[in-house]
PDB file of N, CA, C, O and CB in Angstrom:
ATOM      1  N   MET A   1     132.596 377.753 128.504  1.00  0.00           N
ATOM      2  CA  MET A   1     131.728 377.326 129.731  1.00  0.00           C
ATOM      3  C   MET A   1     132.668 376.894 130.768  1.00  0.00           C
ATOM      4  O   MET A   1     133.689 376.267 130.486  1.00  0.00           O
ATOM      5  CB  MET A   1     130.676 376.120 129.415  1.00  0.00           C
ATOM      6  N   ASP A   2     132.344 377.217 131.956  1.00  0.00           N
ATOM      7  CA  ASP A   2     133.054 376.799 133.122  1.00  0.00           C
ATOM      8  C   ASP A   2     132.559 375.468 133.682  1.00  0.00           C
ATOM      9  O   ASP A   2     131.442 375.409 134.197  1.00  0.00           O
ATOM     10  CB  ASP A   2     132.956 377.850 134.154  1.00  0.00           C
ATOM     11  N   TYR A   3     133.345 374.405 133.599  1.00  0.00           N
ATOM     12  CA  TYR A   3     132.937 373.214 134.119  1.00  0.00           C
ATOM     13  C   TYR A   3     133.507 372.856 135.466  1.00  0.00           C
ATOM     14  O   TYR A   3     133.329 371.726 135.920  1.00  0.00           O
ATOM     15  CB  TYR A   3     133.223 372.237 133.204  1.00  0.00           C
ATOM     16  N   GLY A   4     134.249 373.858 136.182  1.00  0.00           N
ATOM     17  CA  GLY A   4     134.757 373.626 137.419  1.00  0.00           C
ATOM     18  C   GLY A   4     136.307 373.367 137.340  1.00  0.00           C
ATOM     19  O   GLY A   4     136.894 373.499 136.266  1.00  0.00           O
ATOM     20  N   SER A   5     136.920 373.021 138.417  1.00  0.00           N
ATOM     21  CA  SER A   5     138.310 372.809 138.504  1.00  0.00           C
ATOM     22  C   SER A   5     138.726 371.669 139.427  1.00  0.00           C
ATOM     23  O   SER A   5     137.947 371.225 140.270  1.00  0.00           O
ATOM     24  CB  SER A   5     138.931 374.033 138.927  1.00  0.00           C
ATOM     25  N   ILE A   6     139.945 371.206 139.263  1.00  0.00           N
ATOM     26  CA  ILE A   6     140.538 370.210 140.212  1.00  0.00           C
ATOM     27  C   ILE A   6     141.331 371.008 141.163  1.00  0.00           C
ATOM     28  O   ILE A   6     142.037 371.946 140.791  1.00  0.00           O
ATOM     29  CB  ILE A   6     141.438 369.103 139.502  1.00  0.00           C
ATOM     30  N   HIS A   7     141.211 370.616 142.456  1.00  0.00           N
ATOM     31  CA  HIS A   7     141.971 371.179 143.589  1.00  0.00           C
ATOM     32  C   HIS A   7     142.736 370.083 144.269  1.00  0.00           C
ATOM     33  O   HIS A   7     142.228 369.029 144.649  1.00  0.00           O
ATOM     34  CB  HIS A   7     141.041 371.887 144.601  1.00  0.00           C
ATOM     35  N   PHE A   8     144.151 370.454 144.406  1.00  0.00           N
ATOM     36  CA  PHE A   8     144.940 369.525 145.202  1.00  0.00           C
ATOM     37  C   PHE A   8     145.106 369.962 146.686  1.00  0.00           C
ATOM     38  O   PHE A   8     145.307 371.131 147.013  1.00  0.00           O
ATOM     39  CB  PHE A   8     146.305 369.368 144.561  1.00  0.00           C
ATOM     40  N   ARG A   9     145.015 369.020 147.475  1.00  0.00           N
ATOM     41  CA  ARG A   9     145.135 369.261 148.972  1.00  0.00           C
ATOM     42  C   ARG A   9     146.563 369.039 149.360  1.00  0.00           C
ATOM     43  O   ARG A   9     146.757 368.668 150.518  1.00  0.00           O
ATOM     44  CB  ARG A   9     144.184 368.299 149.829  1.00  0.00           C
ATOM     45  N   ILE A  10     147.587 369.207 148.576  1.00  0.00           N
ATOM     46  CA  ILE A  10     148.932 368.748 148.918  1.00  0.00           C
ATOM     47  C   ILE A  10     149.487 369.476 150.153  1.00  0.00           C
ATOM     48  O   ILE A  10     150.055 368.860 151.056  1.00  0.00           O
ATOM     49  CB  ILE A  10     149.871 368.952 147.725  1.00  0.00           C
ATOM     50  N   GLU A  11     149.306 370.794 150.164  1.00  0.00           N
ATOM     51  CA  GLU A  11     149.900 371.592 151.294  1.00  0.00           C
ATOM     52  C   GLU A  11     149.226 371.173 152.558  1.00  0.00           C
ATOM     53  O   GLU A  11     149.851 371.003 153.605  1.00  0.00           O
ATOM     54  CB  GLU A  11     149.739 373.154 151.083  1.00  0.00           C
ATOM     55  N   GLU A  12     147.925 371.009 152.439  1.00  0.00           N
ATOM     56  CA  GLU A  12     147.230 370.605 153.719  1.00  0.00           C
ATOM     57  C   GLU A  12     147.836 369.194 154.281  1.00  0.00           C
ATOM     58  O   GLU A  12     148.095 369.014 155.471  1.00  0.00           O
ATOM     59  CB  GLU A  12     145.589 370.459 153.428  1.00  0.00           C
ATOM     60  N   LEU A  13     148.010 368.287 153.326  1.00  0.00           N
ATOM     61  CA  LEU A  13     148.528 366.982 153.801  1.00  0.00           C
ATOM     62  C   LEU A  13     149.922 367.055 154.114  1.00  0.00           C
ATOM     63  O   LEU A  13     150.312 366.242 154.952  1.00  0.00           O
ATOM     64  CB  LEU A  13     148.326 365.910 152.820  1.00  0.00           C
ATOM     65  N   LEU A  14     150.801 367.883 153.606  1.00  0.00           N
ATOM     66  CA  LEU A  14     152.146 367.941 154.060  1.00  0.00           C
ATOM     67  C   LEU A  14     152.186 368.630 155.480  1.00  0.00           C
ATOM     68  O   LEU A  14     153.027 368.274 156.306  1.00  0.00           O
ATOM     69  CB  LEU A  14     153.022 368.705 153.011  1.00  0.00           C
ATOM     70  N   GLU A  15     151.373 369.505 155.721  1.00  0.00           N
ATOM     71  CA  GLU A  15     151.291 370.166 157.065  1.00  0.00           C
ATOM     72  C   GLU A  15     150.832 369.079 158.119  1.00  0.00           C
ATOM     73  O   GLU A  15     151.441 368.925 159.178  1.00  0.00           O
ATOM     74  CB  GLU A  15     150.234 371.439 157.029  1.00  0.00           C
ATOM     75  N   GLU A  16     149.768 368.364 157.780  1.00  0.00           N
ATOM     76  CA  GLU A  16     149.313 367.247 158.726  1.00  0.00           C
ATOM     77  C   GLU A  16     150.312 366.282 158.940  1.00  0.00           C
ATOM     78  O   GLU A  16     150.376 365.808 160.074  1.00  0.00           O
ATOM     79  CB  GLU A  16     148.121 366.526 158.241  1.00  0.00           C
ATOM     80  N   LYS A  17     151.201 365.847 157.981  1.00  0.00           N
ATOM     81  CA  LYS A  17     152.194 364.874 158.155  1.00  0.00           C
ATOM     82  C   LYS A  17     153.519 365.421 158.530  1.00  0.00           C
ATOM     83  O   LYS A  17     154.430 364.624 158.755  1.00  0.00           O
ATOM     84  CB  LYS A  17     152.311 364.109 156.983  1.00  0.00           C
ATOM     85  N   GLY A  18     153.717 366.673 158.620  1.00  0.00           N
ATOM     86  CA  GLY A  18     154.971 367.313 159.057  1.00  0.00           C
ATOM     87  C   GLY A  18     156.042 367.244 158.019  1.00  0.00           C
ATOM     88  O   GLY A  18     157.215 367.157 158.380  1.00  0.00           O
ATOM     89  N   ILE A  19     155.726 367.276 156.778  1.00  0.00           N
ATOM     90  CA  ILE A  19     156.705 367.114 155.599  1.00  0.00           C
ATOM     91  C   ILE A  19     156.921 368.479 155.075  1.00  0.00           C
ATOM     92  O   ILE A  19     155.969 369.247 154.933  1.00  0.00           O
ATOM     93  CB  ILE A  19     156.158 366.132 154.413  1.00  0.00           C
ATOM     94  N   SER A  20     158.157 368.817 154.777  1.00  0.00           N
ATOM     95  CA  SER A  20     158.398 370.150 154.024  1.00  0.00           C
ATOM     96  C   SER A  20     158.304 369.859 152.576  1.00  0.00           C
ATOM     97  O   SER A  20     158.425 368.738 152.082  1.00  0.00           O
ATOM     98  CB  SER A  20     159.837 370.821 154.348  1.00  0.00           C
ATOM     99  N   LYS A  21     158.068 371.014 151.906  1.00  0.00           N
ATOM    100  CA  LYS A  21     158.153 370.980 150.370  1.00  0.00           C
ATOM    101  C   LYS A  21     159.495 370.487 149.811  1.00  0.00           C
ATOM    102  O   LYS A  21     159.607 369.707 148.865  1.00  0.00           O
ATOM    103  CB  LYS A  21     157.907 372.400 149.797  1.00  0.00           C
ATOM    104  N   ASN A  22     160.559 371.069 150.553  1.00  0.00           N
ATOM    105  CA  ASN A  22     161.911 370.664 150.136  1.00  0.00           C
ATOM    106  C   ASN A  22     162.160 369.217 150.149  1.00  0.00           C
ATOM    107  O   ASN A  22     162.738 368.643 149.226  1.00  0.00           O
ATOM    108  CB  ASN A  22     162.898 371.288 150.973  1.00  0.00           C
ATOM    109  N   GLN A  23     161.674 368.572 151.308  1.00  0.00           N
ATOM    110  CA  GLN A  23     161.944 367.170 151.553  1.00  0.00           C
ATOM    111  C   GLN A  23     161.171 366.386 150.475  1.00  0.00           C
ATOM    112  O   GLN A  23     161.793 365.547 149.823  1.00  0.00           O
ATOM    113  CB  GLN A  23     161.523 366.738 153.029  1.00  0.00           C
ATOM    114  N   ILE A  24     159.951 366.582 150.253  1.00  0.00           N
ATOM    115  CA  ILE A  24     159.126 365.809 149.258  1.00  0.00           C
ATOM    116  C   ILE A  24     159.713 366.036 147.895  1.00  0.00           C
ATOM    117  O   ILE A  24     159.815 365.061 147.150  1.00  0.00           O
ATOM    118  CB  ILE A  24     157.595 366.243 149.275  1.00  0.00           C
ATOM    119  N   CYS A  25     160.098 367.186 147.499  1.00  0.00           N
ATOM    120  CA  CYS A  25     160.650 367.430 146.175  1.00  0.00           C
ATOM    121  C   CYS A  25     161.944 366.617 146.022  1.00  0.00           C
ATOM    122  O   CYS A  25     162.193 366.017 144.976  1.00  0.00           O
ATOM    123  CB  CYS A  25     160.913 368.958 145.950  1.00  0.00           C
ATOM    124  N   LYS A  26     162.752 366.609 147.074  1.00  0.00           N
ATOM    125  CA  LYS A  26     163.937 365.703 146.968  1.00  0.00           C
ATOM    126  C   LYS A  26     163.635 364.347 146.946  1.00  0.00           C
ATOM    127  O   LYS A  26     164.290 363.632 146.189  1.00  0.00           O
ATOM    128  CB  LYS A  26     164.847 365.889 148.015  1.00  0.00           C
ATOM    129  N   ASP A  27     162.709 363.832 147.681  1.00  0.00           N
ATOM    130  CA  ASP A  27     162.389 362.327 147.794  1.00  0.00           C
ATOM    131  C   ASP A  27     161.665 361.993 146.431  1.00  0.00           C
ATOM    132  O   ASP A  27     161.894 360.903 145.908  1.00  0.00           O
ATOM    133  CB  ASP A  27     161.380 361.954 149.168  1.00  0.00           C
ATOM    134  N   LEU A  28     160.919 362.766 145.916  1.00  0.00           N
ATOM    135  CA  LEU A  28     160.158 362.431 144.570  1.00  0.00           C
ATOM    136  C   LEU A  28     160.918 362.861 143.276  1.00  0.00           C
ATOM    137  O   LEU A  28     160.492 362.654 142.140  1.00  0.00           O
ATOM    138  CB  LEU A  28     158.726 363.179 144.547  1.00  0.00           C
ATOM    139  N   ASP A  29     162.045 363.457 143.569  1.00  0.00           N
ATOM    140  CA  ASP A  29     162.733 363.921 142.446  1.00  0.00           C
ATOM    141  C   ASP A  29     162.023 364.763 141.462  1.00  0.00           C
ATOM    142  O   ASP A  29     161.947 364.474 140.268  1.00  0.00           O
ATOM    143  CB  ASP A  29     163.225 362.870 141.810  1.00  0.00           C
ATOM    144  N   ILE A  30     161.486 365.853 142.024  1.00  0.00           N
ATOM    145  CA  ILE A  30     160.590 366.783 141.235  1.00  0.00           C
ATOM    146  C   ILE A  30     161.097 368.142 141.514  1.00  0.00           C
ATOM    147  O   ILE A  30     161.441 368.428 142.661  1.00  0.00           O
ATOM    148  CB  ILE A  30     159.031 366.665 141.620  1.00  0.00           C
ATOM    149  N   LYS A  31     161.176 369.061 140.482  1.00  0.00           N
ATOM    150  CA  LYS A  31     161.538 370.394 140.627  1.00  0.00           C
ATOM    151  C   LYS A  31     160.613 371.071 141.445  1.00  0.00           C
ATOM    152  O   LYS A  31     159.412 370.819 141.343  1.00  0.00           O
ATOM    153  CB  LYS A  31     161.665 371.035 139.405  1.00  0.00           C
ATOM    154  N   ARG A  32     161.112 372.045 142.381  1.00  0.00           N
ATOM    155  CA  ARG A  32     160.266 372.691 143.296  1.00  0.00           C
ATOM    156  C   ARG A  32     159.218 373.573 142.525  1.00  0.00           C
ATOM    157  O   ARG A  32     158.048 373.630 142.904  1.00  0.00           O
ATOM    158  CB  ARG A  32     161.112 373.520 144.272  1.00  0.00           C
ATOM    159  N   SER A  33     159.668 374.236 141.462  1.00  0.00           N
ATOM    160  CA  SER A  33     158.729 375.077 140.623  1.00  0.00           C
ATOM    161  C   SER A  33     157.536 374.207 140.027  1.00  0.00           C
ATOM    162  O   SER A  33     156.394 374.667 140.008  1.00  0.00           O
ATOM    163  CB  SER A  33     159.559 375.768 139.408  1.00  0.00           C
ATOM    164  N   ASN A  34     157.817 373.006 139.567  1.00  0.00           N
ATOM    165  CA  ASN A  34     156.756 372.133 139.151  1.00  0.00           C
ATOM    166  C   ASN A  34     155.866 371.732 140.282  1.00  0.00           C
ATOM    167  O   ASN A  34     154.647 371.735 140.109  1.00  0.00           O
ATOM    168  CB  ASN A  34     157.309 370.938 138.508  1.00  0.00           C
ATOM    169  N   PHE A  35     156.385 371.389 141.419  1.00  0.00           N
ATOM    170  CA  PHE A  35     155.685 370.965 142.659  1.00  0.00           C
ATOM    171  C   PHE A  35     154.713 372.105 143.067  1.00  0.00           C
ATOM    172  O   PHE A  35     153.534 371.898 143.356  1.00  0.00           O
ATOM    173  CB  PHE A  35     156.738 370.645 143.848  1.00  0.00           C
ATOM    174  N   ASN A  36     155.293 373.296 143.066  1.00  0.00           N
ATOM    175  CA  ASN A  36     154.463 374.493 143.486  1.00  0.00           C
ATOM    176  C   ASN A  36     153.194 374.691 142.575  1.00  0.00           C
ATOM    177  O   ASN A  36     152.130 375.076 143.060  1.00  0.00           O
ATOM    178  CB  ASN A  36     155.361 375.816 143.429  1.00  0.00           C
ATOM    179  N   ARG A  37     153.352 374.409 141.213  1.00  0.00           N
ATOM    180  CA  ARG A  37     152.233 374.558 140.390  1.00  0.00           C
ATOM    181  C   ARG A  37     151.117 373.512 140.753  1.00  0.00           C
ATOM    182  O   ARG A  37     149.951 373.853 140.551  1.00  0.00           O
ATOM    183  CB  ARG A  37     152.671 374.436 138.948  1.00  0.00           C
ATOM    184  N   TYR A  38     151.363 372.342 141.241  1.00  0.00           N
ATOM    185  CA  TYR A  38     150.454 371.449 141.664  1.00  0.00           C
ATOM    186  C   TYR A  38     149.842 372.018 142.953  1.00  0.00           C
ATOM    187  O   TYR A  38     148.623 371.939 143.105  1.00  0.00           O
ATOM    188  CB  TYR A  38     151.080 370.103 141.828  1.00  0.00           C
ATOM    189  N   CYS A  39     150.628 372.596 143.905  1.00  0.00           N
ATOM    190  CA  CYS A  39     150.119 373.005 145.203  1.00  0.00           C
ATOM    191  C   CYS A  39     149.221 374.245 144.992  1.00  0.00           C
ATOM    192  O   CYS A  39     148.328 374.484 145.805  1.00  0.00           O
ATOM    193  CB  CYS A  39     151.303 373.309 146.207  1.00  0.00           C
ATOM    194  N   LYS A  40     149.437 375.042 143.916  1.00  0.00           N
ATOM    195  CA  LYS A  40     148.633 376.260 143.731  1.00  0.00           C
ATOM    196  C   LYS A  40     147.537 376.108 142.705  1.00  0.00           C
ATOM    197  O   LYS A  40     146.941 377.100 142.284  1.00  0.00           O
ATOM    198  CB  LYS A  40     149.513 377.397 143.331  1.00  0.00           C
ATOM    199  N   ASP A  41     147.245 374.822 142.272  1.00  0.00           N
ATOM    200  CA  ASP A  41     146.302 374.431 141.289  1.00  0.00           C
ATOM    201  C   ASP A  41     146.493 375.189 140.003  1.00  0.00           C
ATOM    202  O   ASP A  41     145.539 375.652 139.377  1.00  0.00           O
ATOM    203  CB  ASP A  41     144.936 374.616 141.799  1.00  0.00           C
ATOM    204  N   GLU A  42     147.824 375.312 139.600  1.00  0.00           N
ATOM    205  CA  GLU A  42     148.103 376.126 138.255  1.00  0.00           C
ATOM    206  C   GLU A  42     148.373 375.165 137.174  1.00  0.00           C
ATOM    207  O   GLU A  42     148.841 375.657 136.147  1.00  0.00           O
ATOM    208  CB  GLU A  42     149.380 377.143 138.360  1.00  0.00           C
ATOM    209  N   ASN A  43     148.164 373.833 137.197  1.00  0.00           N
ATOM    210  CA  ASN A  43     148.442 373.005 136.159  1.00  0.00           C
ATOM    211  C   ASN A  43     147.077 372.805 135.325  1.00  0.00           C
ATOM    212  O   ASN A  43     145.966 372.796 135.855  1.00  0.00           O
ATOM    213  CB  ASN A  43     149.056 371.682 136.711  1.00  0.00           C
ATOM    214  N   SER A  44     147.304 372.656 134.020  1.00  0.00           N
ATOM    215  CA  SER A  44     146.092 372.357 133.209  1.00  0.00           C
ATOM    216  C   SER A  44     146.264 370.941 132.748  1.00  0.00           C
ATOM    217  O   SER A  44     145.272 370.387 132.273  1.00  0.00           O
ATOM    218  CB  SER A  44     145.900 373.360 131.967  1.00  0.00           C
ATOM    219  N   ARG A  45     147.433 370.260 132.829  1.00  0.00           N
ATOM    220  CA  ARG A  45     147.567 368.913 132.495  1.00  0.00           C
ATOM    221  C   ARG A  45     148.371 368.255 133.700  1.00  0.00           C
ATOM    222  O   ARG A  45     149.264 368.853 134.299  1.00  0.00           O
ATOM    223  CB  ARG A  45     148.281 368.752 131.075  1.00  0.00           C
ATOM    224  N   TYR A  46     147.957 366.953 133.991  1.00  0.00           N
ATOM    225  CA  TYR A  46     148.465 366.355 135.142  1.00  0.00           C
ATOM    226  C   TYR A  46     149.306 365.062 134.784  1.00  0.00           C
ATOM    227  O   TYR A  46     148.979 364.272 133.897  1.00  0.00           O
ATOM    228  CB  TYR A  46     147.306 366.045 136.081  1.00  0.00           C
ATOM    229  N   ASP A  47     150.362 364.952 135.537  1.00  0.00           N
ATOM    230  CA  ASP A  47     151.197 363.806 135.291  1.00  0.00           C
ATOM    231  C   ASP A  47     150.703 362.635 136.171  1.00  0.00           C
ATOM    232  O   ASP A  47     150.856 362.699 137.391  1.00  0.00           O
ATOM    233  CB  ASP A  47     152.694 364.145 135.575  1.00  0.00           C
ATOM    234  N   SER A  48     150.108 361.557 135.582  1.00  0.00           N
ATOM    235  CA  SER A  48     149.650 360.534 136.342  1.00  0.00           C
ATOM    236  C   SER A  48     150.566 359.734 137.170  1.00  0.00           C
ATOM    237  O   SER A  48     150.214 359.239 138.240  1.00  0.00           O
ATOM    238  CB  SER A  48     149.035 359.758 135.566  1.00  0.00           C
ATOM    239  N   ASN A  49     151.815 359.602 136.639  1.00  0.00           N
ATOM    240  CA  ASN A  49     152.884 358.998 137.372  1.00  0.00           C
ATOM    241  C   ASN A  49     153.254 359.698 138.579  1.00  0.00           C
ATOM    242  O   ASN A  49     153.436 359.119 139.650  1.00  0.00           O
ATOM    243  CB  ASN A  49     154.014 358.870 136.570  1.00  0.00           C
ATOM    244  N   PHE A  50     153.376 361.045 138.394  1.00  0.00           N
ATOM    245  CA  PHE A  50     153.598 361.882 139.567  1.00  0.00           C
ATOM    246  C   PHE A  50     152.663 361.720 140.696  1.00  0.00           C
ATOM    247  O   PHE A  50     153.020 361.547 141.861  1.00  0.00           O
ATOM    248  CB  PHE A  50     153.569 363.230 139.188  1.00  0.00           C
ATOM    249  N   ILE A  51     151.408 361.788 140.271  1.00  0.00           N
ATOM    250  CA  ILE A  51     150.181 361.723 141.167  1.00  0.00           C
ATOM    251  C   ILE A  51     150.222 360.332 141.943  1.00  0.00           C
ATOM    252  O   ILE A  51     149.950 360.298 143.143  1.00  0.00           O
ATOM    253  CB  ILE A  51     148.765 361.862 140.260  1.00  0.00           C
ATOM    254  N   CYS A  52     150.561 359.208 141.245  1.00  0.00           N
ATOM    255  CA  CYS A  52     150.775 357.978 141.858  1.00  0.00           C
ATOM    256  C   CYS A  52     151.754 357.997 142.929  1.00  0.00           C
ATOM    257  O   CYS A  52     151.569 357.576 144.071  1.00  0.00           O
ATOM    258  CB  CYS A  52     151.141 357.053 140.922  1.00  0.00           C
ATOM    259  N   LYS A  53     152.935 358.583 142.409  1.00  0.00           N
ATOM    260  CA  LYS A  53     154.134 358.626 143.485  1.00  0.00           C
ATOM    261  C   LYS A  53     153.716 359.469 144.656  1.00  0.00           C
ATOM    262  O   LYS A  53     154.113 359.131 145.771  1.00  0.00           O
ATOM    263  CB  LYS A  53     155.539 359.274 142.864  1.00  0.00           C
ATOM    264  N   LEU A  54     152.949 360.540 144.519  1.00  0.00           N
ATOM    265  CA  LEU A  54     152.547 361.455 145.507  1.00  0.00           C
ATOM    266  C   LEU A  54     151.548 360.671 146.502  1.00  0.00           C
ATOM    267  O   LEU A  54     151.666 360.774 147.723  1.00  0.00           O
ATOM    268  CB  LEU A  54     151.877 362.742 144.815  1.00  0.00           C
ATOM    269  N   CYS A  55     150.598 359.912 145.915  1.00  0.00           N
ATOM    270  CA  CYS A  55     149.756 359.153 146.794  1.00  0.00           C
ATOM    271  C   CYS A  55     150.460 358.139 147.563  1.00  0.00           C
ATOM    272  O   CYS A  55     150.247 357.964 148.763  1.00  0.00           O
ATOM    273  CB  CYS A  55     148.718 358.534 146.069  1.00  0.00           C
ATOM    274  N   TYR A  56     151.419 357.372 146.780  1.00  0.00           N
ATOM    275  CA  TYR A  56     152.154 356.358 147.538  1.00  0.00           C
ATOM    276  C   TYR A  56     153.048 356.923 148.722  1.00  0.00           C
ATOM    277  O   TYR A  56     153.136 356.386 149.826  1.00  0.00           O
ATOM    278  CB  TYR A  56     153.037 355.589 146.558  1.00  0.00           C
ATOM    279  N   TYR A  57     153.648 357.994 148.363  1.00  0.00           N
ATOM    280  CA  TYR A  57     154.549 358.630 149.258  1.00  0.00           C
ATOM    281  C   TYR A  57     153.811 359.131 150.632  1.00  0.00           C
ATOM    282  O   TYR A  57     154.287 358.947 151.752  1.00  0.00           O
ATOM    283  CB  TYR A  57     155.212 359.829 148.487  1.00  0.00           C
ATOM    284  N   LEU A  58     152.655 359.748 150.382  1.00  0.00           N
ATOM    285  CA  LEU A  58     151.903 360.291 151.460  1.00  0.00           C
ATOM    286  C   LEU A  58     151.022 359.279 152.123  1.00  0.00           C
ATOM    287  O   LEU A  58     150.472 359.539 153.193  1.00  0.00           O
ATOM    288  CB  LEU A  58     151.108 361.410 150.993  1.00  0.00           C
ATOM    289  N   GLY A  59     150.869 358.092 151.490  1.00  0.00           N
ATOM    290  CA  GLY A  59     150.068 357.046 152.124  1.00  0.00           C
ATOM    291  C   GLY A  59     148.482 357.339 152.085  1.00  0.00           C
ATOM    292  O   GLY A  59     147.715 357.016 152.993  1.00  0.00           O
ATOM    293  N   VAL A  60     148.116 357.979 150.933  1.00  0.00           N
ATOM    294  CA  VAL A  60     146.743 358.395 150.833  1.00  0.00           C
ATOM    295  C   VAL A  60     146.066 357.848 149.525  1.00  0.00           C
ATOM    296  O   VAL A  60     146.743 357.337 148.634  1.00  0.00           O
ATOM    297  CB  VAL A  60     146.678 359.932 150.881  1.00  0.00           C
ATOM    298  N   GLU A  61     144.802 357.967 149.454  1.00  0.00           N
ATOM    299  CA  GLU A  61     144.048 357.559 148.231  1.00  0.00           C
ATOM    300  C   GLU A  61     143.918 358.831 147.366  1.00  0.00           C
ATOM    301  O   GLU A  61     144.041 359.948 147.867  1.00  0.00           O
ATOM    302  CB  GLU A  61     142.580 356.928 148.594  1.00  0.00           C
ATOM    303  N   LEU A  62     143.669 358.639 146.071  1.00  0.00           N
ATOM    304  CA  LEU A  62     143.508 359.677 145.167  1.00  0.00           C
ATOM    305  C   LEU A  62     142.535 360.731 145.630  1.00  0.00           C
ATOM    306  O   LEU A  62     142.809 361.926 145.519  1.00  0.00           O
ATOM    307  CB  LEU A  62     143.108 359.141 143.913  1.00  0.00           C
ATOM    308  N   ASN A  63     141.423 360.312 146.138  1.00  0.00           N
ATOM    309  CA  ASN A  63     140.334 361.263 146.561  1.00  0.00           C
ATOM    310  C   ASN A  63     140.671 362.083 147.716  1.00  0.00           C
ATOM    311  O   ASN A  63     140.016 363.089 147.992  1.00  0.00           O
ATOM    312  CB  ASN A  63     139.094 360.543 146.883  1.00  0.00           C
ATOM    313  N   GLU A  64     141.756 361.656 148.461  1.00  0.00           N
ATOM    314  CA  GLU A  64     142.313 362.453 149.605  1.00  0.00           C
ATOM    315  C   GLU A  64     143.218 363.544 149.187  1.00  0.00           C
ATOM    316  O   GLU A  64     143.461 364.460 149.973  1.00  0.00           O
ATOM    317  CB  GLU A  64     143.061 361.577 150.547  1.00  0.00           C
ATOM    318  N   ILE A  65     143.764 363.507 147.929  1.00  0.00           N
ATOM    319  CA  ILE A  65     144.690 364.422 147.608  1.00  0.00           C
ATOM    320  C   ILE A  65     144.211 365.452 146.523  1.00  0.00           C
ATOM    321  O   ILE A  65     144.779 366.530 146.343  1.00  0.00           O
ATOM    322  CB  ILE A  65     145.859 363.710 147.200  1.00  0.00           C
ATOM    323  N   MET A  66     143.164 365.042 145.850  1.00  0.00           N
ATOM    324  CA  MET A  66     142.477 365.932 144.883  1.00  0.00           C
ATOM    325  C   MET A  66     141.002 365.812 144.926  1.00  0.00           C
ATOM    326  O   MET A  66     140.398 364.793 145.260  1.00  0.00           O
ATOM    327  CB  MET A  66     142.930 365.654 143.498  1.00  0.00           C
ATOM    328  N   GLU A  67     140.431 367.019 144.533  1.00  0.00           N
ATOM    329  CA  GLU A  67     138.914 367.060 144.566  1.00  0.00           C
ATOM    330  C   GLU A  67     138.414 367.903 143.382  1.00  0.00           C
ATOM    331  O   GLU A  67     139.089 368.826 142.928  1.00  0.00           O
ATOM    332  CB  GLU A  67     138.367 367.685 145.957  1.00  0.00           C
ATOM    333  N   TYR A  68     137.333 367.594 142.947  1.00  0.00           N
ATOM    334  CA  TYR A  68     136.549 368.387 141.891  1.00  0.00           C
ATOM    335  C   TYR A  68     135.810 369.483 142.561  1.00  0.00           C
ATOM    336  O   TYR A  68     135.106 369.236 143.541  1.00  0.00           O
ATOM    337  CB  TYR A  68     135.519 367.484 141.088  1.00  0.00           C
ATOM    338  N   ARG A  69     135.937 370.738 142.063  1.00  0.00           N
ATOM    339  CA  ARG A  69     135.096 371.793 142.568  1.00  0.00           C
ATOM    340  C   ARG A  69     134.237 372.367 141.415  1.00  0.00           C
ATOM    341  O   ARG A  69     134.670 372.799 140.347  1.00  0.00           O
ATOM    342  CB  ARG A  69     135.960 372.898 143.231  1.00  0.00           C
ATOM    343  N   ARG A  70     133.036 372.305 141.785  1.00  0.00           N
ATOM    344  CA  ARG A  70     131.965 372.873 140.824  1.00  0.00           C
ATOM    345  C   ARG A  70     132.128 374.339 140.603  1.00  0.00           C
ATOM    346  O   ARG A  70     132.681 375.034 141.455  1.00  0.00           O
ATOM    347  CB  ARG A  70     130.521 372.631 141.367  1.00  0.00           C
ATOM    348  N   PRO A  71     131.667 374.832 139.495  1.00  0.00           N
ATOM    349  CA  PRO A  71     131.728 376.322 139.412  1.00  0.00           C
ATOM    350  C   PRO A  71     130.709 376.969 140.301  1.00  0.00           C
ATOM    351  O   PRO A  71     129.673 376.391 140.631  1.00  0.00           O
ATOM    352  CB  PRO A  71     131.511 376.801 137.977  1.00  0.00           C
ATOM    353  N   GLU A  72     131.014 378.129 140.664  1.00  0.00           N
ATOM    354  CA  GLU A  72     130.070 378.892 141.516  1.00  0.00           C
ATOM    355  C   GLU A  72     129.129 379.653 140.873  1.00  0.00           C
ATOM    356  O   GLU A  72     128.317 380.310 141.524  1.00  0.00           O
ATOM    357  CB  GLU A  72     130.707 379.733 142.349  1.00  0.00           C
TER     358      GLU A  72
END
């Protein structure tokens, strides 16, 4: 059964704030390939510590960075 999915708004937020993927990966000490999986919604498990770091770094709340999408 399809229960929907989690969508990350990371690329949109980076564009709004003028931050490059290279810069955020360097600042948060995350591999670019891992970061891209979050950007493309390709993760099935999420690292809560990374998500907290991401929210802190971008100055946003959790609901601003990720959203639940119901199945169509």
